[in-house]
C-alpha positions in Angstrom: -56.0 83.6 62.4 -58.9 85.4 61.0 -58.1 83.4 57.6 -58.4 80.3 59.8 -61.6 81.1 61.2 -63.1 82.0 57.7 -62.1 78.7 56.1 -63.7 77.0 59.4 -67.1 78.5 58.9 -67.1 77.8 55.1 -66.5 74.0 56.2 -69.2 74.0 58.7 -71.8 75.6 56.1 -71.0 73.0 53.8 -71.8 70.0 56.3 -74.8 71.7 57.3 -76.2 72.0 53.8 -76.8 68.4 52.9 -78.4 67.7 56.4 -80.8 70.5 55.6 -81.8 69.0 52.0 -82.3 65.6 53.2 -85.8 64.4 53.3 -87.0 63.1 56.6 -87.0 59.4 57.9 -89.9 57.6 56.8 -91.6 60.6 54.1 -93.8 59.5 51.6 -93.5 60.6 48.1 -95.8 62.6 46.4 -99.1 61.2 44.3 -98.4 61.2 40.6 -99.9 64.7 38.8 -103.5 63.5 38.3 -103.8 60.8 40.2 -105.1 61.3 44.0 -104.3 59.1 47.2 -105.6 55.9 47.8 -107.4 57.4 50.8 -109.2 60.0 48.6 -110.5 57.5 45.9 -111.8 54.4 48.1 -115.6 54.2 47.7 -117.8 52.9 50.8 -119.5 49.6 49.9 -123.0 50.0 48.9 -125.8 47.9 50.6 -125.8 43.9 50.6 -128.6 42.7 49.0 -130.6 39.7 49.9 -133.8 37.5 48.9 -135.3 34.6 49.7 -137.3 32.9 46.9 -140.4 30.8 47.2 -138.6 27.7 46.6 -136.2 27.7 49.6 -133.0 29.5 48.1 -131.5 32.4 49.9 -129.1 34.6 47.7 -126.8 37.7 49.0 -124.9 39.9 46.8 -122.4 42.8 47.6 -119.2 44.4 46.9 -116.3 45.6 49.0 -112.8 47.0 48.6 -113.9 49.4 45.8 -112.2 52.2 44.5 -112.4 54.8 41.4 -109.0 56.9 40.8 -109.3 59.4 38.5 -106.3 59.8 36.0 -105.6 62.5 33.9 -106.8 61.9 30.1 -104.4 62.5 27.1 -106.2 65.1 25.6 -106.8 68.7 26.9 -110.5 68.8 26.5 -112.4 69.7 29.7 -115.2 67.0 28.3 -113.1 64.1 28.9 -112.7 62.1 31.9 -110.5 58.9 33.0 -110.9 56.3 35.7 -109.1 53.3 37.1 -111.9 51.0 38.9 -111.3 48.3 41.3 -113.6 46.1 43.5 -114.7 42.6 44.7 -118.2 41.5 44.0 -119.3 38.4 45.9 -122.5 36.6 45.9 -123.6 33.3 48.2 -126.4 30.8 47.2 -128.0 28.9 50.1 -130.3 26.1 49.3 -131.4 22.6 48.1 -129.9 21.1 45.2 -126.8 22.7 43.0 -126.4 26.4 43.0 -125.9 27.6 39.1 -126.5 30.6 37.4 -124.6 33.9 35.9 -122.8 36.7 37.8 -122.4 40.1 35.7 -120.2 43.0 37.0 -119.7 46.5 35.6 -120.0 50.2 35.9 -122.7 53.0 35.0 -121.4 56.1 33.8 -123.8 59.3 34.0 -123.4 62.5 32.6 -125.2 65.9 33.1 -125.0 67.5 29.7 -124.0 65.3 26.9 -122.2 66.7 23.6 -121.1 63.4 22.4 -123.9 63.0 19.8 -124.8 66.5 19.4 -123.5 68.9 16.8 -121.2 70.4 19.3 -119.9 73.5 18.7 -120.8 75.4 15.4 -120.6 78.7 13.9 -122.8 80.4 11.3 -122.5 83.9 9.5 -124.0 85.9 6.7 -122.9 88.9 4.7 -124.2 90.9 1.9 -124.5 94.1 0.2 -127.7 96.5 0.9 -128.2 99.4 -1.6 -130.5 102.2 -0.2 -130.9 106.0 -0.7 -130.0 109.1 1.6 -130.2 112.9 1.5 -128.0 115.5 2.7 -128.1 119.1 3.0 -127.7 121.9 5.9 -128.7 121.0 9.6 -132.6 121.7 10.3 -132.9 123.0 6.6 -134.7 120.7 3.8 -132.6 118.4 2.0 -130.9 119.6 -1.2 -129.5 116.3 -2.5 -130.2 112.5 -2.4 -127.2 110.4 -2.3 -126.7 106.6 -2.9 -125.8 104.5 0.0 -124.4 101.0 0.1 -124.2 99.1 3.5 -122.5 95.5 4.3 -124.2 93.9 7.0 -122.3 91.0 8.8 -124.3 88.8 10.8 -122.7 85.9 13.4 -124.4 83.1 15.4 -122.5 80.8 17.8 -124.4 77.6 18.5 -123.7 75.1 20.7 -125.4 71.6 20.9 -126.3 70.2 24.7 -128.5 67.2 24.9 -130.0 66.2 28.9 -127.6 64.0 30.7 -127.3 60.2 29.6 -126.4 57.1 31.4 -124.0 54.5 30.1 -124.0 50.8 31.0 -120.5 49.4 30.8 -120.4 45.7 31.5 -116.7 44.5 32.6 -117.0 40.6 33.2 -120.0 37.9 32.9 -119.3 34.7 34.2 -121.4 31.4 34.7 -120.8 29.8 37.6 -121.8 26.4 39.5 -120.5 27.0 43.1 -122.6 28.5 46.1 -119.9 31.6 46.6 -119.1 33.1 43.1 -117.2 36.2 43.0 -115.6 38.5 40.8 -112.5 41.0 41.2 -111.6 44.0 39.3 -108.4 45.5 39.4 -107.3 48.9 37.4 -109.8 48.9 34.8 -109.7 51.6 32.6 -112.7 53.8 32.3 -112.9 56.8 29.7 -115.8 59.5 29.0 -115.7 61.8 26.4 -118.2 64.5 25.4 -119.3 65.3 28.8 -119.8 68.9 30.2 -120.2 69.6 33.6 -120.7 66.7 36.7 -119.9 63.0 35.7 -121.2 60.3 37.8 -119.4 56.6 38.1 -120.6 53.6 40.5 -120.3 49.8 40.4 -123.2 47.3 39.8 -123.2 43.5 40.0 -126.4 41.4 38.8 -126.5 37.6 40.3 -128.9 35.3 38.5 -129.7 32.2 39.9 -131.0 29.3 37.4 -132.8 26.0 37.3 -134.6 23.9 35.0 -137.8 25.7 36.5 -137.4 29.2 37.1 -134.6 32.1 37.3 -134.6 34.6 40.0 -132.1 37.9 39.7 -130.6 39.8 42.2 -128.8 43.4 41.6 -126.3 45.6 43.8 -125.5 49.2 43.1 -122.6 50.6 44.6 -121.9 54.2 45.8 -122.4 57.0 43.4 -119.1 59.0 43.0 -119.4 62.6 41.9 -116.3 64.1 40.0 
């Protein structure tokens, strides 16, 4: 009877183990290492820009569905950053005549301290032999002998070359258009930063230029700055 109960307990334990290890229904897999979730990488839209021209045109420019996803760089250097940037940028031109012009979209990258164009980290040192004379004799008494002394001083210097922050403009696309509603969509554009120490910054920009035979009008949009 004891043996039968023991076998029943073992069988019950084997049946319970798969149930405890199974994932709950509807559970989502974890994010890949170095990649934030979508909710953490959405960027609020910047302020939509509008201008009215002297010849009766109204230009509007804005962005939507923006995100900048940080990804782990292929190097282990803390001065390297990488992003996958996405967003849709839309213009509107309302006025007399046929609308035409240029729409440009890209990203601005800021770095607090730049090491990319400096000397980086350098080490310098010097050594040599310095001869001199010394005296010897009983403590508290007059010296009784003069002895030659040779010293070998070693001096080391560690230099870190840093420069004030820089801003880099990265154009992604530039389109000539003949339409009242031009737009550009960017999906997972790879942005890489090297030689940046401390915080880095990234934000989108768009420039809408309306062209006629008589004049040009330039309207700019700037997205929300993301700090990493």
